[in-house]
C-alpha positions, 0 to 999 in steps of 0.5 A: 359361876364355878365351872367345876364340881367336886365328886361330892358336889356333883353327887349332891346336884343330881342325887346319885351316890359317889360310888355311882358317879365313880362307876359312870366315870369308869363307864365313860358316862360322866368323865372326871377331869383334872382341875387345873389349879388343884389337880384334883379330879373334878367334873365339868359343871356343864357336863353334869347339868346336861346329864341332870337335864337328861335324867329329869327330862319332862318327855318321859312317858311313864306307864307306872301306877301303884294305884289300888282300890280297897276291896273293903274299908281298911283302918290305920292307927298312926303313932308319932303322927306329926302334922299329918303328912303320912296320914293325909297320904294314907287317906288319899289312898283310901285308908281310914285313920281311926286314931293318931297319937302325937306329943307336940301340941301344935301338931295336934292342933293342926290335925284337929283344925284340918280333920275335926273328925279324926281322933287325936290322942295328944300326949306322950305315947307311954301314957296310952294303952291301945289294947282297945284296938286289939284285932280292930285295926289293919295297920299300925304306922309310925315315924319313931325317932332313931335311938340307940338301945342297951344290949343286955343279952346276945339277942336284943329283945323287947325288954332291952329296948325299954326307954326308947320310942321304938319300944313304944312302937313295938308295944303298940303293935303287940297290943293291937296285933295288926296284919301289917305295921309300917315304920319310917325313919331317916336313911341314917338308921341303916348305919346308926350304931354300926347297924346294931340299932336296925338289927335290934328293931328287926329282932324285936319285931321278930320276937313279937310275931312279925316277919320284917320285909327287906328294908328299903330306902324310898326316894321321895323324888321318884314318887311324885314329890319335887324334893330329894328326900329319902326315907327308910321304910321298915315293914313287918307282916304278921307271921301267920299271913302268907300274903307278900308285901311289895314296896311301891314302884318308883316313877320315871317322871321327876318333878321340879321346884317349878312343878311345886310352886307353879300351876301344872301337873302337881297343883292346879294353881300357882302357890298361894302367898303366905308368911315366910322367914327373912334373911338378915341384910348381911346374909341377903347381900351375899346370897344376892350374888349366888345364881340359881343352882349355885352355892358358896363356891360361886361367890367371889373368892374374897366373899367366900373366905369371909362368909365361910370363915375357918371352914373355907379351908376344911375339906368336903363340898359343904354344898348346902351353904348359900345354896340357891335352888333352881327352878328346873331341879327338885328341891334339896331335903327341907329341914325344920328351919328354912334358913340354917347356914349348913342347909340353905334353900334359897328361892330361885328368883328372890333372895329369901327362904321359902315361905310356909306355903312354898314349904308345904307345896314342896312336901306336897301338902294340899293348899287347904291344909293349914298349919297352927302355931308360930312361924317357927312351929309351922316350918318345924311341922312341915320340915318333919313331915312325910311328903304326902305323895310318898305317903299315898304311894306307900298307902297304895302298897298297903291296900294291895297287901290287905286286899290279898290278905283278906282274899286269902282269909276268905278262901281259908274260911270256905275250905 
């Protein structure tokens, strides 16, 4: 196994930014050295893994809790619902979905199959009017896709966002008028179009009567999810409301792939057997040579060059290529396809991609939640989902906010 890791490789391994690693280097917490052959500054793999083991120690006693019991029934309208990851999480936190909109027919079938009582509105969000829910829903949620806007004026308004799915999200919020709305997206939204897209979204929510809470990136791995997945959360609180929204507090305990696939704190049994994708023989022969937590740089040099082709000589760590996950680490972010070359997630003990049920476990779906459609469709639904446990912790934070808001409302009426 390669004894050195580049800055980007070490950053990827322990889920910390390059700037954090540079700071640790200055502080002497994790010192970089000169690699003998290239003279580049690198890290000893052993030192990184020791720090990693300390960071993910199972001996941590965590007293954090985000649990909050609803003081009364609360309802949610969910947009861009996908296969239900966020909806199940919200349900587990005590919130009731009154309706879910989703355009993908397979995801809709998955929702109906598992929750026949849920009202699933299948089709393009543009074709639905939600005004019947005006003042009847406590929360509107939605994982809208990230799209650039056209900037018609100095201050981006709702009309300038027409044709984007954020426009539809904002339109529904305006039609329903909930106390709070929650949008979620990829981390990349922060820098999309040099930050203009996010600023435009905040401007639009302001225009329709919502104050936006300072945006945060939530790391799923700190919310009982055995996966290094990050989501940007955009929270809008109606301007007439004084109650403050607070993001859920992260946990110290970090769960690993072993926690996802084996009996333990997260699941009461080992992962059920299920269908899964396979590697072609040529790829399997290469990945057979990669150790747990290793990747293409751990291959013999001639195989590295053949497998990587021209990209062997390009810069960057390319740490997702030929990557085998270790039992004692959280999984890297799952994608919609389990065997893409740039984002490989190979099983630690067997040379194969994760199965459907393994994928679902890593996203913290319950084993009882079944996915409808072809194998490719099932992987896509799971890969696109919000991890269930992350959804639950966000759900608790919403319950806490709504408890405070309705208490405030009752006190106003008594005056």
